[in-house]
N, C-alpha and C positions, 0 to 999 in steps of 0.2 A: 379537528378538522375532519370529519368524517362525511360531511354533506358535501353534494355536488357543486354547490356555490362556491365553497372554499377551494375545493380542489380544481375548479375552473380557474379561479384567479391565479394561483401559483403556479397551475399548467401552463397559462399564457407566458408569465414571467420565464419559466424554466425554457419554453421553446424558443423564446427570443434568444437566450442564451447559447441553447444548442445549436442554433443555426449560425451562431459564430464561431463554434471549434473548428479547429483545422480540418481540411479534407484530406483524403489521401493523396491527391495531386499536391497539394501544399506541403506536406510531409515530405513527399519526395523531392520536391524543389528545394527544401531545406537540406535535405541529405546530399544534394548534387552541387550545393554552394561550395566555392573552393575555400573559404575561411569562416570563422566566425563573425566578422565584421560583415562580410556579403550576408551571411545568415540573416544578420539583425536588420539589414536594410530591407528584407523581404518582412521580417516578422514586425517591423514598425506599422506596416499596413494592415495587420490582423488583430483581432481583438486580444489574443495572450500577448502580443508585444507592444500594444498601443501606451503601456504604462511605462515602457524604459524611455531613458533618457537618451538623447543622440549618441552619448559616448558609450553605451551599453555594449558594443562590440570590444571595447578596449577593458573591459571589466573581467577579472579571472573567472572561470568556470563555477568555482565555489561561489563568488558575487551573485552570478547571474542565477545559480542555482536557489540560493536564498530567496533573491526577488521574485523567482517564479512562485515558489512557496508562499510569499507573502500574499501574491495575487490569489491563490487558491484559498488561502484563509479569508480573504476579503469576500471571494464568492460565496462562501458557507455563510459570512456573517450577513450578506444581503439577502440570503435566502431565509435565515433566522428572522430577519427583521419583517420578513413578508407573512412569518407562521404565529399562531397563536401562542404566546408564552404558557409553558406548562403543557402544551398539548403533546399526545403521544408523537405526532410527526415533529414538532420542535425538539422534543426530547432526542429522539433517532438523528436527527441532522446534527444537533450537539455533539452526540456520540460521533458521528462521522468527523466532526471538526477536532474532537478530542484526540483524534488518530495523528494528527500533525503535533499535539503536545506529547503523546508518548513516542513519538519518534526524536523528538528534542530531549527527553528524559533519557532514552537510551543514549543519544550522542553525549550528554552530560555525563553520565555514568561510566560511560565507555573512557572517556577524557579523563576523567578523575581516577580510574583504575589504572589507567596507563601513565599516571603521573603529569600529565599534559597541564601545566598552568595557565596556557594560553587556551584552553579546551572552550573557553565561554564565548570566544570570537566566532566559533563554528555555529552559534545557535541562531535560529530565528526566534528572537525573544518575543516576536508578536503571536508565535505559537501557544505561549503559556495561557491557559485559561485562567488558572489559580496563581496568586502570588508566590513566588519563590526567589528565595534570596541565594542567587546563582554564585555569588563569590563565597558565600558562607559553604555552600556545598561543595566548591572546589577546594575549599581550605580544609575540609573535614580530615580528621586524622585517621579514622577507620570509618567502617560501614554502619556501626551504630550511630556516629555523629551524622553521616551521611544521611541515613533515614530519619534522623532527628529533624533535619532541615525540611524533609518532606512530608513530616508528621502529619500535616493539614491536606496533604494529597491523598489521592487513591493509591499511590504507587509504593509507598514504604513497605506495606506488608507483603505484597509480591516479591518486591527486590530481596527482603530478608528470607524468604522462602527459597527463592532461587540462589541466593547466597550461600546458603548452608550448604547445598549440593555442589555448588562451583567450589567451595573450599575443600570439600572432601574427596572431588573428583578431577579437579584443574580443570573442567570443562566450562567454559564460560557461556555458552549455548544455554544452560541452565536458567541464567538469570534472565535473559531476554524472552525465553520461551515462558517463563513464569508470569512477565508482564504481557505478552501476548494473550495467554490463556485467560488471564485475569480481564484483559480489555474486551475479548470477543465473549466472556460469560456475560458481562454487563450490556453487550449488544444484543444478543440473544434474549436477555431478560427483557429488554425493551420490546424487541421485534415480537416476542410471544404474547404481547398485550394487544396486538393488532388482531383484527378479525377479518375472516371472509376473504376477498380478493387482495386486500391490502396485505394480510399474512401470508397468502400463498406466493405472491410475487416477491415480497421482500425476504422470505425464508429462503426462496430459491436462489436468489443472487447472493445473500449472505452465506449459504453453503457452498456456492461455487467459489466464493472468496476464501472460504476456510479451506476447501480442497486445494487452492492454489498457495495459500499459506503452509500448509502441510507440506506440499510438494517441494516448496523452497526450502522448509525446513529439513525435509528428506535429502534434498541435494547437499546442505551443508553438513549432515551426517555422515553421508557417504565418502564426502570430500577430505574433511577433516577430522573427523572423530572415528571411534570404533566402539560405538554403543551397543549392546545386545539389543536385538530386535524389540523384545518385551520392554526393556528400558526405555527405548527411542519412542514406543508407542505412548508410553506415558505421558510424554512431554508433548503430544500432537494436541492441536486444538479439538475440541470436540465438536460433533454434529456435522461433519462436512455433508456436502450434498450425496454424492456418490462414494468416496473413498473413505469408508468406514474403517475402524479400528483394525477389525480383522483383515481387512484388505491390507492397510498400510503394513500391519505386521508381517503379512506374506511378501509384500513387496521387499521389505527389508531384508527377509531372510534369502532373498534371490542372489546368486553368484553373478554379476554382470549386470551392466545398465539394460541390454536390451531384453534380459528375462524379467527385469524388474518392470519395465514398461509394459511387457505383455501382461503382467499380472495385474497392472493398473488400467488395462484398456477395457474399461466397461462403460456401456452407454450412460451419457453421450460423448464419452472420451475414446470411443472406438480406435480413431485413427492415431492415437499417440504413439502406437507401437511401432508405426511406420517410419518414424524420424531417425530410427537407429540402421537402416538398412545401408546408409552409406556415410555414417559419420562416427567418430570416436566417441567415447564414453563422455568425455566432459561436454563435448559439442552437443551429443545426444540428450544430456540432462538438461542443457539449457534450453533445447529445441522442445522438452517435454514442457517445461514451464512456459514457453511461448505458446505452444499448444493450447494449454489450458487458457491461458489470456484470451486467445482467439475465440474460444468456446464462450467465455464469459462475456467478450466483446459482442458476439451475435446475439447473446441473451438480452443484454443492454440496449442493443439496437432493437430487436424486437419488442421489448418493453415501450421503447420511446415512440414506436410506429403503432403501437396498440391501443387498449383501452385506456385512455388518458387519465381518468379520475381515480388513481391510486396514487399510494405512496412511491410507488415502483418509478415513477417518472422523475421525482426528485432523486431516489437514489442513483438511478441510472445515470443521470445526468452527472452528478457528483463524482461517480467512479469514473465516467468518461473522461471528465476533467482533470482527474487525477492521472488517468492513462496519458492523457495529451501533456501534461506537466513532465510526467517522467520519460517521455519519449523526447522531448524537446532538450531535456538535460543531458539525455544519452547522446543526442546528436552534438550538442556542445562539447561534451567531454570526448566524443569521438573524433571531432574536428581538432581540438587540441592534440590529442595522441597521434594524428596523422593517420586515422583509419582509413580505410578504402570505404566508398560508397556501399559495396556489398557487406563489408564487415560491420558498418554502422547499422544497415538495414537489419542483419541478423541480430543485433542485440535489444532492439527495440522490443517493447513488451506484446505488441499485436499490430 
């Protein structure tokens, strides 16, 4: 799909879907509703809520979350149907869809590791691109048996790799890090097959996403584990846009969140150090991640308003849709927990 005619067709479809994403005013309206029921009365009138039944406001936040994720999966599948089977664009969108499968694999593995026999009820089964015997996986007696169930997927090898470190260190982070690194390597392999404008825009978007993933990992490492800086860098995803391994190592060696933020404040992330001026470390680290999402959001919106005939239009829309879904889920859980409007607003990705 490298000719202008093909891009013109998919671009028109993407623009139509993009126009139906929630506006900032609509998000603010959702935040200000008094409860989940009132929130869904508003959502029923917009695209992302039109597929919900009338009793959606009576569902649990977990049920609502799974339904929203299913709708994201349907959106990816619709776009795949408009792309040439086996084309670079098709393969890349399929990898974006695979991200939902990866999330469910992590949920399944986490439930199995914690001995949660009811873990399968937490899954969005529509996310699985490949057939998987979930009941057999949940009944596995050890990690070898679990990975045997996943033998025909792409996940058994990175799970085994991460599990070895987990058993030596009791740091479960290694398992999910191995899965993330494997996934992003495959994403980069696909992006690197593009040329010209396509590669320029796709690699920048993906690079910023890698920076955000690595910042998220850094937050977890600082808050929950005590890994040496050199060891922590080894589990970071490679090829970030600006936050390279040397910079991440330097940040991990800093004492205190403010010093860490200053070490990461490189272009285009110059403003992230300012978020610590009036906040504690935990709040500051959350603001740091939100700041990176705002930068990604601006890049995505610039791509949507720029030269239309690149893969960037497709990727930008899919990430914006994912952000919208994550924000709605955050608002739903915030309502359930009785958070204030300002507290909920502070938890949104951007």
